[in-house]
Structure formats: structure tokens, C-alpha cells
C-alpha positions in Angstrom: -19.1 5.2 -50.6 -22.6 3.4 -50.4 -20.5 0.2 -49.1 -18.5 2.0 -46.5 -22.0 3.7 -45.1 -23.5 -0.4 -44.9 -20.2 -1.3 -43.6 -20.3 1.5 -40.3 -24.1 0.7 -40.1 -23.6 -2.9 -39.1 -23.9 -3.5 -35.8 -20.8 -4.6 -34.1 -20.3 -8.5 -32.7 -20.8 -9.2 -29.5 -18.0 -11.2 -27.6 -19.4 -13.2 -24.7 -23.5 -11.8 -25.3 -24.2 -13.5 -21.9 -21.5 -13.3 -19.6 -23.0 -10.4 -16.8 -25.9 -13.1 -16.3 -24.1 -15.6 -15.1 -24.6 -16.2 -11.2 -20.9 -16.2 -10.8 -17.2 -16.7 -12.0 -13.6 -16.5 -11.8 -10.4 -15.5 -12.9 -7.0 -13.6 -11.3 -5.1 -10.2 -10.9 -1.8 -9.0 -11.6 -1.2 -5.6 -10.4 1.7 -3.8 -9.9 1.5 -1.0 -6.3 2.7 1.8 -4.8 3.1 1.6 -1.5 3.3 4.5 0.9 3.6 5.9 4.6 0.8 8.6 6.2 2.8 10.3 8.7 1.7 12.4 11.4 4.1 14.0 13.6 4.2 15.0 17.2 3.7 19.0 17.3 6.9 20.6 17.7 9.1 17.6 17.5 12.1 19.4 16.0 12.3 21.2 19.3 12.1 18.1 21.3 16.3 17.3 22.1 17.1 13.7 23.2 19.7 12.2 24.7 22.4 10.1 22.8 21.0 6.5 24.4 18.0 7.4 22.3 20.0 7.2 19.2 21.8 3.7 20.1 23.6 3.9 16.4 25.7 6.7 17.2 26.0 6.3 21.0 28.9 8.9 21.2 26.4 12.3 20.7 26.2 14.6 23.6 22.3 14.8 22.5 20.2 14.9 19.8 17.1 15.8 17.8 14.8 15.1 15.1 14.9 17.6 12.2 12.7 15.8 9.4 11.3 12.6 8.7 10.0 11.7 4.9 8.2 9.1 3.6 9.6 7.8 0.2 6.8 5.2 -1.2 8.4 2.8 -4.3 7.3 0.3 -6.9 5.5 -3.4 -6.0 3.4 -5.9 -7.3 0.4 -7.7 -6.5 -1.2 -11.1 -7.4 -4.5 -13.1 -6.4 -7.7 -14.6 -7.6 -10.7 -12.8 -8.4 -14.0 -14.4 -7.0 -17.5 -12.2 -8.7 -21.1 -12.8 -7.7 -23.8 -11.4 -9.4 -26.1 -9.7 -7.2 -27.8 -7.4 -10.5 -27.7 -5.9 -13.9 -24.8 -3.4 -12.8 -24.0 -4.3 -9.5 -21.3 -7.1 -8.2 -20.0 -8.0 -5.0 -16.4 -9.2 -5.8 -13.6 -11.0 -2.9 -9.7 -10.9 -4.6 -7.7 -13.0 -2.1 -4.0 -11.0 -2.8 -0.8 -11.3 -2.0 1.5 -8.0 -1.9 5.1 -7.7 -2.4 6.6 -4.0 -1.7 8.8 -1.3 -0.1 8.5 1.9 1.9 11.4 4.0 3.0 11.9 6.7 5.6 14.1 9.7 5.1 16.1 10.7 8.6 17.6 13.8 9.2 19.0 13.9 12.8 20.5 16.9 14.6 23.8 16.5 16.3 25.4 18.3 19.3 28.3 17.0 20.2 31.4 19.1 22.0 29.7 22.1 21.5 29.4 21.5 17.7 26.1 21.1 15.5 25.8 19.1 12.6 22.9 17.1 10.8 23.2 13.3 9.3 20.9 12.0 6.9 19.7 8.3 6.7 17.4 6.0 5.6 15.5 3.1 6.8 13.7 0.6 5.0 10.5 -1.3 5.5 9.4 -4.3 3.3 5.8 -5.5 3.3 4.2 -8.9 2.4 1.1 -8.3 2.5 -1.9 -10.8 2.7 -4.6 -9.2 1.4 -8.6 -10.1 1.7 -10.4 -7.1 0.0 -14.2 -7.0 -0.4 -15.7 -4.5 -3.4 -18.7 -3.7 -4.5 -18.8 -3.2 -7.9 -21.1 -0.8 -9.8 -21.1 -1.2 -14.0 -22.3 1.0 -16.9 -24.3 -0.6 -19.2 -22.2 -2.6 -21.5 -20.8 -0.1 -25.2 -20.6 -3.0 -28.0 -17.5 -4.7 -25.9 -16.7 -2.4 -23.4 -17.6 -1.2 -20.0 -17.2 1.3 -17.4 -17.2 0.8 -13.5 -16.3 1.7 -10.0 -15.9 0.0 -6.8 -15.7 0.6 -3.1 -15.3 -1.7 -0.1 -12.9 -2.4 2.5 -9.6 -4.3 3.0 -8.5 -6.4 5.8 -4.4 -6.9 5.3 -1.6 -9.2 7.3 1.6 -8.0 7.0 3.8 -11.3 7.4 7.3 -9.1 6.9 5.8 -6.4 9.9 9.2 -5.2 11.5 7.8 -5.2 15.0 10.1 -7.6 16.0 12.6 -6.7 14.1 16.0 -6.6 16.5 19.5 -5.5 15.6 22.8 -6.4 18.2 25.1 -3.5 18.7 28.4 -3.7 20.7 28.8 -1.6 24.1 32.2 0.0 24.7 32.8 -2.6 27.8 32.6 -5.1 25.3 29.2 -6.7 25.6 26.3 -6.8 23.8 22.9 -4.8 23.7 20.4 -5.8 22.1 17.7 -2.4 20.4 15.3 -2.2 18.0 16.2 -1.2 14.7 14.1 1.4 13.0 10.2 1.8 13.1 7.8 -1.2 14.4 4.5 -2.0 12.6 1.9 -3.9 13.5 0.9 -6.7 11.5 -2.9 -6.3 10.6 -4.6 -3.6 9.5 -7.8 -2.5 8.2 -8.2 -0.3 4.7 -11.3 1.8 2.5 -10.6 1.4 -0.7 -12.3 3.2 -4.0 -11.6 2.8 -7.4 -12.2 2.8 -11.3 -11.7 0.9 -13.9 -12.9 -0.7 -17.5 -14.0 -4.2 -18.9 -13.3 -5.2 -22.0 -14.8 -8.3 -23.6 -12.9 -10.8 -26.1 -14.0 -14.2 -27.6 -12.7 -15.8 -24.8 -12.3 -13.9 -21.8 -13.2 -10.9 -20.0 -10.1 -8.4 -19.6 -9.8 -5.5 -17.2 -8.0 -2.3 -16.5 -8.4 -1.1 -13.0 -7.0 2.0 -10.7 -7.5 2.1 -6.8 -6.1 4.0 -3.7 -6.1 2.1 -0.6 -6.1 4.1 2.4 -4.9 2.3 6.3 -7.9 3.3 9.0 -5.5 2.0 11.8 -2.2 3.6 13.6 0.0 0.8 12.6 3.1 2.5 14.3 4.4 0.3 17.4 5.6 3.7 19.4 8.8 3.0 21.8 11.3 5.2 23.2 13.9 5.2 20.3 14.0 8.3 17.9 12.8 6.7 15.1 9.2 6.3 16.3 8.6 9.1 19.6 8.2 11.7 17.3 6.1 10.7 15.0 1.9 10.4 16.2 0.6 8.2 13.9 1.6 6.3 11.1 -1.0 4.8 8.7 -0.4 2.2 5.1 -1.6 4.4 1.8 -1.6 2.3 -1.5 -1.7 3.2 -5.0 -2.3 0.3 -7.4 -3.2 -0.3 -11.5 -4.6 -3.4 -11.9 -5.1 -6.2 -14.7 -7.9 -9.0 -14.1 -8.4 -11.9 -16.6 -12.2 -13.2 -15.9 
């Protein structure tokens, strides 16, 4: 019992005791993300009937109407480089240029009128994204407890989608044998600015600092590039929304 008591009272060895005093340091990040769209529909969009030409994949309908539209998130991944500048005992400025890969789905349900009959057609349009990201964060870190510390972050992130669908097109065959080029699915703008907030924990090992972080990103701009087709004409605004769990090695 005396030996156990003496062991419990012994102070735990601090790994990297002067790590947080360095003016700057670098590292890298590996993360899993879930990309999503935040949709705002036009008021009364379900009551608007369109000519069949507004749904070029089904040109033989008498008229069509958008019944419902849902955004479905999918998992992706992120890699990046961490640059950390010490601002004070508990504050850091962090710049983390990253490359993110992911995909979003848009599930449509169309009400179709043909020869006096009404029917519903469901289909999915996929939107792949490859984001080049330039997030700038302020990090507030708690007082270190042995070899661990908690923190929160907040900041902004400028993103550029290299796989933007702004110019994505498809060719269809007309009844007279000619070919027409139309837009396939929803087109999006390439550039966006997002606000980000997150929280995490740092763990100090013998050789490096390991971090686990949970972050949410919400785009400020309307990325929808609207056209006359049924895929986007009923959408008032579309914004990026991303959840991310990160593992940092610094």
C-alpha cells in the first residue's frame, strides 16, 4: 500500500515540455469528411408545371413538376499541411492548405403528366467535388494537463471546387436525327467562402503532438448556377455544408 501511494503521488513525466513555446511549427493532417448541401427551395415550387422541354431527359411528357428534392451526404477524405504560429500562451494562428475529395447526391422526385395520366419518377443526380481549401483559424488552447490539452477553433475557409459542374454538359438525340447539348444536373459555382468552428484534443507524445478534431464548415455564398431546367429552377439557394473529423500530426 505504501508503494502504491508513493507511485500515485509521483508526478507524471511531461513529454515535449517546451513544445508550446516554439514560435511556429508544422505538421500534416488526415481527415474524413461528410459533404452536404443546404437547400432552400422556392416557395410553392411543387405547384409549378413545366413544359417537357424543361426536363430534356424525358421529352415525350405533356408536362412535369418537381415534387421533392433531397440532398444526401456521402463520406470523403481530406489531406493537408499544418502551419501553426504562436500568438500567446493559449492562442495560435493556424493555416492549413488542404485538398478534399467527396461527393453529394440530389434525389429528385418528378410528377409527370402524360396522356391525361399522372405518375411519379424518382432519380438521383451525383455531384463530385475536389476542393482546394485555404482555412485560416484562431485556436484557443486550455492549460496543459500532463500530456493532454483541449482546444476550440474558429475562422474562415476559402474553397475552390476543381470538379465544379458549372460547365458539365451532355448530348441528347432529337427525333429529327440531330444532336443537342444540354446541361446535365445542377451546375455549381467554383468559388466559396465558409465559416468554420470546431473543437478537439491535443496529446503530447515523446516525438510529436497528435490531435483529434471535430469541425463544421458552412458556406456563406449561394453556389447554385441557375438555369431554366427543372434540376435547378425550383431551388432558391444552395450552400456547402461539411462535417469533418481530423487527425493531426505536428
